[in-house]
Structures are given as C-alpha cells and as structure tokens.
C-alpha positions as CSV (number, residue, x, y, z in Angstrom):
1,M,60.5,-12.1,-215.4
2,K,57.2,-10.4,-213.9
3,L,57.4,-9.4,-210.1
4,V,54.0,-9.3,-208.1
5,L,52.9,-7.8,-204.7
6,S,50.3,-9.5,-202.5
7,I,49.0,-7.4,-199.0
8,S,47.0,-9.1,-197.1
9,G,43.9,-7.8,-194.9
10,G,44.0,-6.7,-191.3
11,G,42.7,-3.4,-190.6
12,I,44.8,-1.0,-188.7
13,R,47.3,-3.3,-189.1
14,G,48.0,-2.6,-192.4
15,I,50.3,0.0,-191.2
16,I,52.6,-3.3,-190.8
17,P,53.0,-3.9,-194.8
18,A,53.3,0.0,-195.2
19,I,56.3,0.4,-193.4
20,I,57.8,-2.8,-194.9
21,L,56.9,-1.6,-198.5
22,S,58.4,2.1,-197.3
23,D,61.6,0.8,-196.6
24,I,62.0,-1.3,-199.7
25,E,60.9,1.8,-201.9
26,K,63.6,3.7,-200.2
27,R,66.2,1.4,-200.3
28,V,65.1,0.7,-204.1
29,G,64.9,4.2,-205.0
30,K,61.7,4.1,-207.0
31,P,57.8,3.8,-206.2
32,I,56.6,0.5,-205.3
33,S,54.1,0.7,-208.3
34,K,57.1,0.9,-210.6
35,C,59.0,-2.0,-209.1
36,F,55.8,-4.3,-209.5
37,D,53.9,-5.3,-212.6
38,L,50.6,-6.5,-210.5
39,I,49.5,-5.6,-207.1
40,A,46.8,-7.6,-205.6
41,G,45.3,-6.7,-201.8
42,T,42.6,-7.5,-199.9
43,S,40.9,-5.3,-197.6
44,T,43.3,-2.9,-195.8
45,G,45.6,-4.6,-198.0
46,G,43.3,-3.2,-201.1
47,I,43.5,0.2,-199.8
48,I,47.3,0.4,-199.7
49,A,47.5,-1.0,-203.2
50,A,44.9,1.5,-204.5
51,L,47.2,4.2,-202.8
52,L,50.2,3.3,-204.2
53,S,48.8,3.1,-207.6
54,V,46.5,6.0,-207.8
55,S,47.7,8.1,-210.8
56,E,48.2,11.9,-210.6
57,N,50.0,13.5,-213.7
58,N,51.0,9.7,-215.0
59,K,53.1,9.2,-211.8
60,P,52.4,7.7,-208.2
61,K,50.3,10.0,-206.2
62,Y,51.7,8.9,-202.8
63,S,54.9,7.0,-201.8
64,A,54.6,4.1,-199.3
65,S,56.0,6.5,-196.4
66,Q,53.1,8.6,-197.2
67,V,50.5,5.4,-197.0
68,V,52.0,5.1,-193.6
69,E,51.3,8.4,-192.3
70,L,47.9,8.5,-194.0
71,Y,47.2,5.2,-192.3
72,K,47.7,7.1,-188.6
73,Q,45.1,9.4,-189.9
74,F,42.9,6.5,-191.7
75,G,42.7,4.6,-188.0
76,T,42.0,7.5,-185.5
77,Q,38.8,8.4,-187.8
78,V,37.6,5.1,-189.6
79,F,37.9,3.3,-186.0
80,K,36.9,6.1,-183.8
81,K,35.0,5.2,-180.6
82,N,31.7,6.5,-180.4
83,L,30.0,5.6,-177.2
84,F,26.4,5.9,-178.2
85,R,27.2,3.7,-181.2
86,T,28.9,1.4,-179.0
87,L,25.8,1.0,-176.9
88,I,22.7,1.0,-179.7
89,T,24.7,-1.5,-181.6
90,L,25.9,-3.8,-178.4
91,N,29.3,-3.4,-179.5
92,G,28.8,-4.6,-182.9
93,L,26.6,-7.4,-182.1
94,I,23.3,-6.3,-183.5
95,S,24.3,-3.6,-186.1
96,T,27.6,-2.3,-187.5
97,K,30.4,-1.4,-185.3
98,Y,31.2,2.0,-187.0
99,S,30.0,3.9,-189.6
100,C,31.1,3.7,-193.1
101,K,31.0,7.6,-193.8
102,P,34.4,8.5,-192.2
103,L,36.1,5.4,-194.4
104,E,33.8,6.7,-197.8
105,N,35.3,10.4,-197.1
106,L,38.7,9.3,-196.7
107,L,38.8,7.3,-199.4
108,K,37.1,9.6,-201.8
109,S,39.5,12.4,-200.7
110,Y,42.7,10.4,-200.9
111,L,41.5,8.5,-204.7
112,G,39.4,11.4,-205.9
113,K,37.7,10.6,-209.1
114,A,40.4,8.0,-210.4
115,T,39.1,4.9,-212.0
116,L,40.3,1.3,-211.9
117,S,41.7,1.7,-215.6
118,N,44.1,4.3,-214.6
119,T,46.8,3.3,-212.6
120,T,50.3,3.2,-212.5
121,T,50.3,-0.9,-212.4
122,N,48.1,-3.5,-212.5
123,L,45.6,-4.1,-209.5
124,L,43.9,-7.2,-208.6
125,I,41.5,-6.3,-205.5
126,P,39.1,-9.1,-204.5
127,A,35.5,-8.8,-203.1
128,Y,32.6,-11.0,-202.2
129,Q,29.7,-9.9,-204.2
130,I,26.7,-11.1,-201.8
131,S,23.3,-9.7,-204.1
132,N,21.3,-12.1,-206.0
133,I,23.8,-15.0,-206.8
134,P,27.0,-14.7,-204.7
135,Y,30.3,-15.0,-205.7
136,P,34.0,-13.9,-205.4
137,H,34.6,-11.1,-207.7
138,F,37.9,-9.6,-208.6
139,F,38.6,-6.1,-209.3
140,K,41.2,-5.8,-212.0
141,T,43.0,-3.2,-213.9
142,S,43.1,-5.6,-217.3
143,N,39.4,-5.8,-217.5
144,A,39.1,-2.3,-216.5
145,K,41.0,-1.3,-219.7
146,L,39.1,-3.7,-221.8
147,Q,35.7,-2.5,-221.1
148,S,36.3,1.3,-219.4
149,S,32.5,2.3,-219.9
150,N,31.4,-1.0,-217.6
151,K,30.9,0.5,-214.3
152,L,31.4,-3.5,-212.5
153,S,34.5,-3.5,-214.7
154,N,35.7,0.1,-214.4
155,P,34.6,1.7,-210.9
156,K,36.2,4.4,-209.2
157,L,38.9,3.4,-207.4
158,W,37.6,4.5,-204.0
159,Q,34.7,2.0,-204.7
160,C,37.5,-0.8,-205.1
161,A,38.7,0.0,-201.7
162,R,35.5,0.5,-199.9
163,A,34.2,-3.1,-201.1
164,T,37.1,-5.0,-200.6
165,S,37.2,-3.2,-196.9
166,A,33.5,-3.9,-196.3
167,A,34.3,-6.2,-193.1
168,N,31.2,-7.7,-191.9
169,G,30.1,-6.4,-188.5
170,Y,32.4,-3.3,-188.8
171,F,31.1,-1.8,-191.5
172,K,28.2,-1.8,-193.6
173,P,28.3,-3.6,-197.1
174,F,29.1,-1.8,-200.1
175,K,26.5,-1.1,-202.7
176,L,28.1,-0.1,-205.9
177,D,24.7,-0.2,-208.1
178,N,21.5,-1.9,-207.5
179,N,22.5,-5.3,-208.6
180,H,25.7,-5.5,-207.1
181,T,26.7,-5.3,-203.2
182,F,29.9,-6.5,-201.4
183,L,31.7,-7.6,-198.5
184,D,35.1,-7.7,-197.7
185,G,37.4,-9.5,-199.8
186,G,38.8,-11.1,-196.7
187,L,35.8,-13.7,-196.5
188,F,37.6,-15.9,-199.4
189,A,41.0,-14.3,-200.1
190,N,42.4,-12.6,-196.9
191,N,46.1,-13.1,-198.3
192,P,45.5,-12.9,-201.9
193,A,49.1,-14.1,-202.9
194,M,47.4,-17.1,-204.6
195,C,44.6,-15.0,-206.4
196,A,47.8,-13.1,-207.5
197,Y,49.6,-15.7,-208.9
198,A,46.9,-17.2,-210.9
199,Q,46.3,-13.8,-212.4
200,A,49.9,-13.4,-213.1
201,K,49.9,-16.7,-215.1
202,S,46.7,-15.4,-217.1
203,N,48.2,-12.4,-217.8
204,Y,51.8,-13.3,-218.9
205,G,51.6,-17.3,-219.6
206,N,53.7,-20.1,-218.0
207,R,56.7,-19.3,-220.0
208,E,57.2,-16.1,-218.0
209,K,59.1,-16.4,-214.9
210,I,56.7,-15.0,-211.9
211,V,58.3,-13.8,-208.5
212,I,55.6,-13.5,-205.8
213,V,56.3,-11.2,-203.2
214,S,53.5,-11.7,-200.0
215,I,53.5,-8.9,-197.3
216,E,51.0,-9.8,-194.6
217,T,49.9,-8.0,-191.5
218,G,51.1,-10.0,-188.5
219,E,49.9,-13.0,-186.8
220,N,50.0,-14.5,-183.0
221,L,50.4,-18.1,-183.3
222,V,48.9,-19.3,-179.9
223,G,47.7,-23.0,-179.9
224,Y,44.9,-24.9,-177.3
225,S,45.1,-27.4,-174.8
226,Y,42.9,-30.3,-175.2
227,E,41.9,-29.9,-171.8
228,K,40.9,-26.5,-172.5
229,I,38.6,-26.9,-175.7
230,R,37.4,-30.2,-175.0
231,N,34.0,-29.1,-173.9
232,W,33.5,-26.2,-176.2
233,G,30.4,-25.5,-177.7
234,I,29.0,-23.3,-181.1
235,L,29.7,-20.0,-178.6
236,Q,32.9,-20.9,-177.4
237,W,34.4,-21.3,-180.6
238,A,32.8,-18.5,-182.4
239,I,35.8,-16.1,-182.6
240,P,38.6,-18.9,-182.2
241,F,36.9,-20.6,-185.2
242,F,37.4,-17.6,-187.5
243,K,41.0,-16.8,-186.1
244,Q,41.8,-20.4,-187.0
245,T,40.2,-20.2,-190.3
246,S,42.2,-16.9,-191.5
247,I,45.6,-18.6,-190.1
248,S,45.2,-21.9,-191.8
249,S,44.1,-20.5,-195.1
250,S,47.0,-18.3,-195.1
251,A,48.9,-21.2,-194.2
252,T,47.9,-23.3,-197.0
253,I,48.5,-20.3,-199.5
254,D,51.9,-20.1,-198.2
255,Y,52.5,-24.2,-198.7
256,M,50.9,-24.1,-202.4
257,L,52.9,-21.2,-203.6
258,R,56.5,-22.5,-201.9
259,T,55.4,-25.8,-203.9
260,L,54.4,-24.2,-207.3
261,S,57.7,-22.0,-207.2
262,Q,59.9,-24.9,-207.4
263,N,58.9,-25.2,-210.8
264,G,61.1,-21.9,-211.9
265,D,59.0,-19.3,-210.3
266,K,59.8,-17.4,-206.8
267,Y,58.0,-16.8,-203.9
268,Y,58.9,-14.6,-200.9
269,C,56.4,-14.1,-197.7
270,V,57.2,-11.5,-195.3
271,Q,55.4,-12.1,-191.9
272,T,55.5,-10.2,-188.9
273,D,54.9,-11.9,-185.2
274,L,52.5,-9.8,-183.4
275,D,51.5,-9.8,-179.4
276,K,48.2,-10.9,-178.8
277,Q,47.2,-7.5,-178.1
278,S,48.1,-6.1,-181.0
279,L,45.8,-8.5,-183.2
280,R,42.5,-6.4,-183.1
281,M,41.9,-5.1,-186.5
282,D,40.2,-1.9,-185.3
283,D,42.5,-1.1,-182.4
284,A,43.7,2.5,-183.8
285,S,44.8,3.8,-180.1
286,T,48.4,5.7,-180.0
287,E,49.5,2.9,-177.9
288,N,48.8,0.2,-180.3
289,I,49.6,1.9,-183.4
290,E,53.1,2.5,-181.8
291,R,53.1,-1.3,-181.1
292,L,52.5,-1.9,-184.6
293,E,55.2,0.3,-185.8
294,I,57.9,-1.6,-183.2
295,A,56.5,-4.8,-184.7
296,A,57.1,-3.7,-188.5
297,K,60.6,-2.5,-187.5
298,H,61.4,-6.0,-185.6
299,S,60.0,-7.6,-188.8
300,L,62.3,-5.8,-191.1
301,V,65.3,-7.1,-188.9
302,N,63.9,-10.6,-188.6
303,N,63.3,-10.9,-192.6
304,S,66.2,-9.0,-193.8
305,K,67.7,-11.6,-195.7
306,V,64.1,-12.2,-197.5
307,I,64.0,-8.2,-198.0
308,S,67.5,-8.0,-199.3
309,D,66.8,-10.6,-202.4
310,I,63.4,-9.1,-203.1
311,I,65.6,-5.4,-203.5
312,N,68.4,-7.4,-205.3
313,I,65.5,-8.9,-207.5
314,I,64.1,-5.4,-208.3
315,T,67.2,-3.6,-209.2
316,Y,68.6,-6.6,-211.3
317,R,65.5,-6.0,-213.4
318,S,65.9,-2.6,-213.8
319,L,69.2,-2.5,-215.0
C-alpha cells in the first residue's frame, strides 16, 4: 500500500490544509512526510509540500503546526498592501499586484539550499513552463535523484515552490534559467490529485494499492440565475469564468478519482466550506486569517469520519 497526499492551490487559504494536516500529524504522532510516500502540491500547496518535506539532519525540518504559524507570517509579508504599487498597477490590472521579493526571500529563508533530490519523501510539484514551447512541467523528486546535476530536473526546493506559485497577475513569472520561465501550476492542475495518482501508478505499478488523500483550500458554491447572466458579455464573465473553471475542474478530478478508486484503490477528499468574504487568495488581514482558522476547525468536525479513516490507514500501515 502506498499513501499519496495532494494539496490544492489557493494562496493564503493554504492555512486550511496546513491546520488539517497539523491535526492529522498530532493524532498519528509522526511527521506528515513520514506518513505519505508521495506529496503533490500546486501553488500554495506546493509551498506547503516543500516546507513539510525539506530535510534537516535527515529529518523533516518543520512540523505541520509550524507551517501553520509560518503561513501567518507568509501572508502578512507576501500579500502586504502598498498604496503606491496599488496606484501604479491599477491594483494589478496593468502590472503584477505584488512584488515577488518578499515571497522569494521567505522561501529562501525557510527552504535554504535544499534541492529537490534531498527531500524526506517524494514530491510532485506542477508548474507551467511558458518559454519557447509552453508545456505543463512537473518537478519530481524521482527525476531529481536520477539527474541530480541537471538544474531543471534538480533545482533548489525554493525554486520549485516559487515556480508553482507564480500566480498570473499577482507575481512575476519565475525565470529558472535562460530557457525556462514558469507560471503558476494552477493554470492546469490547481487540484493536483489526479496528477498525483498518475505519478503513483507510474512509480509503484498497477499491483500496488494506492490511497489518495486530497486536502483542498476551501470553496463557496454559489450558482447564478438565468435572469442574472443571460446578457453577460466577456467583461462580466471575466472573473466568474475563471472561478467556475477552477471549481468545475476540481469537481471533475473528484469524479474521476472516485470512479477509479472503485478498482481497489482508495480516495479521500477533505474540502472546506467558505464564506464568500474568505475566498480571496490574497486577503491576509488578521480578520480573514481568523475566519480561515475557524473554517478549518469546522472542516475538521465536518470531515471527522474521513479524517479518522485516513488516520486509521496511516496507523495500520505503521504497525
């Protein structure tokens, strides 16, 4: 049996999976990266995956509870409001909304010089390569170990985290070298659970039982009446379109994994209901952090059966 963890993107909402994983870690009594054979993370999920898997003296450097506290610091620094920048960028309409310097400095500070090949478990981190011929790229620990001298296959861990979180309009694209520039992995895999499942099958073969645990960053399912949207044009659809695309993509992945898991594998999903006011990925205000923490605690209660099943599987395998 192989256990696979998937962590979705969502900016500051990453504090939700961090809190849920902290609860699992405490109840299991071992680090998250020692519970799972493969961790996939996109955007903020990729940052969490890197933090949970970075090695110090051959042990995980950070616990999930430490990641929760780090995220509070991440949010206030990375999404810090700057009136001058807001004015000259028209709040992100004509240039990136935030400087990437605070994000890069924090990633370097916490992840240091660690490389992708030296993590405490296998990682899968999606990013979109936009230079020359664009294509979805996956930073993989398995590839990094095979090609440790190749900077594209085995970059610094902070570079993987920066690449997957290069959110369009929020931060500059990440230039790894002269031939490779990356955008946020959420462009094609905001929920990387299906990618993680495919990678697990590739790594471990069809005979190995796969257990997928998907921790998402919250959603608010609000529909639109025909009367409201019937005359909408491109401008009115701009923001709702991308939101609905993200929701429908995640729902499709959920459907596929529930269908595939009927063949002997298992799939668990932990989703969190959010109020509309907490959906913004860059609202790092004290008030919103508190709302997200409360939502995560409610999620632990609402998903108690699923989380207990996950803990039982981790504990059973450890015996």
